C-alpha positions as CSV (number, residue, x, y, z in Angstrom):
1,X,42.7,-102.3,-145.1
2,X,43.4,-98.8,-143.8
3,X,40.8,-96.8,-141.8
4,X,40.0,-93.1,-142.1
5,X,39.4,-91.0,-139.0
6,X,38.1,-87.4,-138.8
7,X,38.7,-85.5,-135.5
8,X,36.5,-82.6,-134.8
9,X,37.4,-79.3,-133.1
10,X,35.7,-80.6,-129.9
11,X,38.0,-83.5,-129.5
12,X,41.6,-84.5,-129.5
13,X,43.0,-87.9,-130.6
14,X,45.6,-90.0,-128.9
15,X,47.5,-92.2,-131.3
16,X,48.8,-95.5,-130.0
17,X,51.1,-97.9,-131.9
18,X,51.1,-101.3,-130.3
19,X,49.7,-99.7,-127.1
20,X,52.4,-97.0,-126.9
21,X,51.1,-93.4,-127.2
22,X,53.0,-91.7,-129.9
23,X,51.1,-88.6,-130.8
24,X,48.3,-86.2,-129.8
25,X,46.2,-85.6,-132.9
26,X,44.5,-82.3,-133.4
27,X,41.3,-81.6,-135.5
28,X,41.5,-83.0,-139.1
29,X,41.5,-86.0,-141.3
30,X,43.7,-89.0,-140.7
31,X,44.3,-92.3,-142.4
32,X,45.1,-95.2,-140.0
33,X,46.8,-98.1,-141.8
34,X,45.8,-101.6,-141.2
35,X,48.1,-104.0,-139.4
36,X,50.0,-106.4,-141.6
37,X,51.5,-109.6,-140.4
38,X,54.1,-111.0,-142.8
39,X,56.4,-114.0,-142.3
40,X,59.4,-111.8,-141.6
41,X,57.7,-108.3,-141.1
42,X,54.9,-107.0,-138.9
43,X,53.5,-103.5,-138.9
44,X,52.4,-102.0,-135.6
45,X,48.8,-102.0,-134.5
46,X,47.6,-98.4,-134.8
47,X,44.8,-97.2,-132.5
48,X,43.3,-93.7,-132.0
49,X,41.4,-92.8,-128.8
50,X,39.2,-89.6,-128.9
51,X,39.1,-87.4,-125.8
52,X,36.3,-84.7,-125.5
53,X,37.9,-81.3,-124.6
54,X,34.7,-79.3,-124.4
55,X,33.5,-77.6,-121.2
56,X,31.2,-79.9,-119.4
57,X,29.1,-80.0,-116.2
58,X,29.0,-82.5,-113.4
59,X,26.3,-82.5,-110.7
60,X,26.8,-84.1,-107.3
61,X,23.3,-84.7,-106.0
62,X,21.9,-85.1,-102.5
63,X,24.9,-85.7,-100.4
64,X,23.9,-85.9,-96.7
65,X,26.7,-84.4,-94.6
66,X,27.1,-83.5,-90.9
67,X,28.1,-80.0,-90.0
68,X,30.5,-79.1,-87.2
69,X,27.5,-78.7,-84.8
70,X,26.1,-82.2,-85.9
71,X,23.3,-81.0,-88.1
72,X,22.6,-83.3,-91.1
73,X,22.0,-81.4,-94.3
74,X,21.8,-82.6,-97.9
75,X,23.8,-80.7,-100.4
76,X,23.9,-80.6,-104.2
77,X,26.9,-79.3,-106.0
78,X,27.4,-78.4,-109.6
79,X,30.9,-78.4,-111.2
80,X,32.0,-77.0,-114.6
81,X,35.2,-78.4,-116.0
82,X,37.1,-79.2,-119.1
83,X,40.0,-81.5,-120.1
84,X,43.1,-79.5,-120.7
85,X,45.6,-82.4,-120.9
86,X,44.2,-85.4,-122.8
87,X,47.2,-87.5,-122.1
88,X,47.0,-87.0,-118.3
89,X,43.2,-87.4,-118.3
90,X,43.5,-90.9,-119.9
91,X,46.8,-92.0,-118.3
92,X,46.7,-90.7,-114.7
93,X,43.2,-91.9,-113.7
94,X,40.9,-94.7,-114.9
95,X,37.9,-92.5,-115.4
96,X,38.5,-88.8,-115.0
97,X,34.7,-88.0,-114.7
98,X,34.3,-90.5,-111.8
99,X,37.4,-89.3,-110.1
100,X,36.3,-85.7,-110.3
101,X,32.9,-86.7,-108.8
102,X,34.6,-88.3,-105.8
103,X,37.1,-85.5,-105.3
104,X,34.3,-82.9,-105.2
105,X,32.2,-85.0,-102.8
106,X,35.1,-85.4,-100.4
107,X,36.0,-81.8,-100.5
108,X,32.4,-80.8,-99.7
109,X,32.3,-83.2,-96.7
110,X,35.6,-81.8,-95.3
111,X,34.4,-78.2,-95.8
112,X,30.9,-78.7,-94.3
113,X,32.4,-80.7,-91.3
114,X,34.4,-77.6,-90.4
115,X,31.5,-75.2,-90.5
116,X,28.5,-74.7,-88.2
117,X,25.0,-74.4,-89.5
118,X,25.0,-70.6,-88.8
119,X,28.2,-70.2,-90.8
120,X,26.7,-72.1,-93.7
121,X,23.5,-70.0,-93.7
122,X,25.3,-66.6,-93.4
123,X,28.2,-67.4,-95.7
124,X,27.1,-69.9,-98.3
125,X,29.7,-68.8,-100.8
126,X,32.5,-69.9,-98.4
127,X,31.5,-73.6,-99.0
128,X,31.8,-73.1,-102.8
129,X,35.1,-71.3,-102.4
130,X,36.5,-74.1,-100.2
131,X,35.4,-76.8,-102.7
132,X,36.9,-75.0,-105.6
133,X,40.2,-74.3,-103.9
134,X,40.7,-77.9,-102.9
135,X,39.5,-79.7,-106.1
136,X,41.2,-77.3,-108.5
137,X,44.7,-78.4,-107.4
138,X,43.8,-82.1,-107.3
139,X,42.0,-82.2,-110.7
140,X,44.9,-80.4,-112.4
141,X,47.0,-83.5,-111.6
142,X,44.9,-85.6,-114.0
143,X,44.5,-83.0,-116.7
144,X,41.2,-81.4,-115.6
145,X,40.7,-77.6,-115.2
146,X,37.8,-76.5,-112.9
147,X,36.0,-73.4,-114.0
148,X,33.3,-73.3,-111.2
149,X,32.2,-75.3,-108.2
150,X,29.0,-74.0,-106.7
151,X,26.5,-75.2,-104.1
152,X,23.3,-75.7,-106.0
153,X,21.0,-76.8,-103.2
154,X,21.0,-77.1,-99.4
155,X,18.2,-79.2,-97.9
156,X,17.7,-79.1,-94.1
157,X,15.8,-81.5,-91.8
158,X,12.0,-80.9,-91.7
159,X,11.9,-79.4,-88.2
160,X,14.9,-77.3,-88.9
161,X,13.3,-76.1,-92.1
162,X,10.3,-75.0,-90.2
163,X,12.4,-73.1,-87.7
164,X,14.4,-71.5,-90.5
165,X,11.2,-70.3,-92.2
166,X,10.1,-68.7,-88.9
167,X,13.5,-67.0,-88.6
168,X,13.3,-65.8,-92.2
169,X,9.8,-64.5,-91.6
170,X,11.0,-62.6,-88.5
171,X,13.9,-61.2,-90.4
172,X,11.7,-60.0,-93.1
173,X,9.3,-58.4,-90.6
174,X,12.2,-56.7,-88.8
175,X,13.5,-55.4,-92.1
176,X,10.0,-54.1,-93.0
177,X,9.8,-52.4,-89.6
178,X,13.2,-50.9,-90.1
179,X,12.3,-49.6,-93.5
180,X,9.1,-48.1,-92.0
181,X,10.9,-46.5,-89.1
182,X,13.5,-45.1,-91.5
183,X,10.8,-43.7,-93.7
184,X,9.0,-42.1,-90.7
185,X,12.3,-40.7,-89.5
186,X,13.0,-39.2,-93.0
187,X,9.5,-37.7,-93.1
188,X,9.9,-36.2,-89.6
189,X,13.3,-34.8,-90.7
190,X,11.8,-33.3,-93.8
191,X,8.9,-31.8,-91.8
192,X,11.4,-30.3,-89.2
193,X,13.5,-28.8,-91.9
194,X,10.4,-27.3,-93.6
195,X,9.3,-25.8,-90.3
196,X,12.8,-24.4,-89.6
197,X,12.9,-23.0,-93.1
198,X,9.5,-21.3,-92.7
199,X,10.5,-19.9,-89.3
200,X,13.7,-18.6,-90.8
201,X,11.8,-16.9,-93.6
202,X,9.3,-15.4,-91.1
203,X,12.2,-14.1,-89.0
204,X,13.8,-12.6,-92.1
205,X,10.5,-10.9,-93.1
206,X,10.0,-9.7,-89.5
207,X,13.5,-8.2,-89.4
208,X,12.9,-6.6,-92.8
209,X,9.5,-5.2,-91.7
210,X,11.0,-3.9,-88.4
211,X,13.8,-2.4,-90.4
212,X,11.4,-0.7,-92.8
213,X,9.3,0.5,-89.8
214,X,12.3,1.8,-88.0
215,X,13.4,3.6,-91.2
216,X,10.0,5.1,-91.7
217,X,9.9,6.3,-88.1
218,X,13.4,7.7,-88.3
219,X,12.4,9.6,-91.5
220,X,9.3,10.9,-89.8
221,X,11.3,12.1,-86.8
222,X,13.8,13.8,-89.1
223,X,11.0,15.5,-90.9
224,X,9.4,16.6,-87.6
225,X,12.8,17.9,-86.4
226,X,13.3,19.7,-89.7
227,X,9.8,21.3,-89.4
228,X,10.5,22.4,-85.8
229,X,13.9,23.8,-86.9
230,X,12.2,25.7,-89.7
231,X,9.5,27.1,-87.3
232,X,12.2,28.1,-84.8
233,X,14.2,29.7,-87.6
234,X,11.1,31.7,-88.7
235,X,10.3,32.8,-85.2
236,X,13.9,33.7,-84.6
237,X,14.0,35.7,-87.8
238,X,10.7,37.5,-86.8
239,X,12.0,38.3,-83.4
240,X,15.3,39.5,-84.8
241,X,13.4,41.7,-87.3
242,X,11.2,43.1,-84.5
243,X,14.2,43.8,-82.4
244,X,15.9,45.6,-85.3
245,X,12.7,47.6,-85.9
246,X,12.5,48.5,-82.1
247,X,16.2,49.4,-82.2
248,X,15.6,51.7,-85.2
249,X,12.6,53.3,-83.5
250,X,14.5,53.8,-80.3
251,X,17.4,55.4,-82.2
252,X,14.8,57.7,-83.9
253,X,13.2,58.6,-80.6
254,X,16.6,59.3,-79.1
255,X,17.4,61.7,-82.0
256,X,14.0,63.4,-82.0
257,X,12.3,63.4,-78.6
258,X,9.3,65.1,-80.1
259,X,8.4,61.9,-81.8
260,X,7.8,60.3,-78.4
261,X,5.4,63.1,-77.6
262,X,3.7,62.7,-80.9
263,X,3.3,58.9,-80.2
264,X,1.7,59.7,-76.9
265,X,-0.7,62.1,-78.5
266,X,-1.7,59.5,-81.1
267,X,-2.3,57.0,-78.4
268,X,-4.4,59.4,-76.5
269,X,-6.4,60.1,-79.7
270,X,-7.1,56.4,-80.2
271,X,-8.1,56.0,-76.6
272,X,-10.3,59.1,-76.8
273,X,-12.5,57.4,-79.4
274,X,-13.8,55.1,-76.6
275,X,-16.6,56.9,-74.8
276,X,-16.1,54.9,-71.6
277,X,-12.4,55.6,-71.4
278,X,-11.2,58.0,-68.8
279,X,-7.9,59.8,-69.2
280,X,-6.1,61.6,-66.4
281,X,-3.4,64.0,-67.5
282,X,-1.3,65.9,-65.1
283,X,0.3,69.0,-66.5
284,X,2.8,70.9,-64.6
285,X,1.5,74.5,-64.8
286,X,4.9,75.9,-64.4
287,X,6.4,73.6,-67.0
288,X,7.4,74.9,-70.3
289,X,6.9,73.0,-73.5
290,X,10.0,72.1,-75.4
291,X,10.8,73.9,-78.5
292,X,10.1,70.8,-80.5
293,X,6.7,70.3,-79.0
294,X,5.8,73.9,-79.6
295,X,6.9,73.6,-83.1
296,X,4.7,70.5,-83.6
297,X,1.6,72.2,-82.0
298,X,2.0,75.3,-84.1
């Protein structure tokens, strides 16, 4: 009697005829005929083995490993993988899951044995990269593709854990102090810049004020100089006018000498109005008056 088989998308089927793999079956419906044993004819025995090709996860827990500086640590590793070659996964190794577990465990031991505790603490990703690089090539030989291999947990001895906690606390304290000092330095820098800016503004204002003061002083001095020049000009003009008038008077006295005598008589008349004034006049008795004087007295 035949048997029906349905293969899902998540699996692949390996078809064997009398133990010989003849075909890799993809997703779908298949009818497997029953074996017939006749006197002169025998049909092969058909068998289908399913292989899961989904991405799966494997966890290697609590492996105690010595580092290069002889510190025992316990490490847990998580591996994500999938079967890419169903034939190799079934034919090359007895159990590909168990083989992968062993390969990852050995790779982790070799990597940790070459690293010191300080290297592990400062570069934890290096351990994951070493495991992935080593296991990826090995697992490909039996049809497994490794997507990720990461260190999940690192457990240190109790006394070392306490020391590490103190170191971490000291690092956090130093980081906090560094942040505080940086903040203080930034505040001081901002305050210094603000003071410098204020001084620069004050200097600019002082220069501007001094410039305005100097300008006002210069304008005042110009106005004073202009006023002095105007006063000098007026005095000069007055003196020139007076000199011109004196020149004209002198010219008139030169042309008419009797005018000089008349001026003298007017002056005597003005002085004679003062009762206390004394006038001494010396006349030459033999002198004769000029014709012009006679004419004026007539």
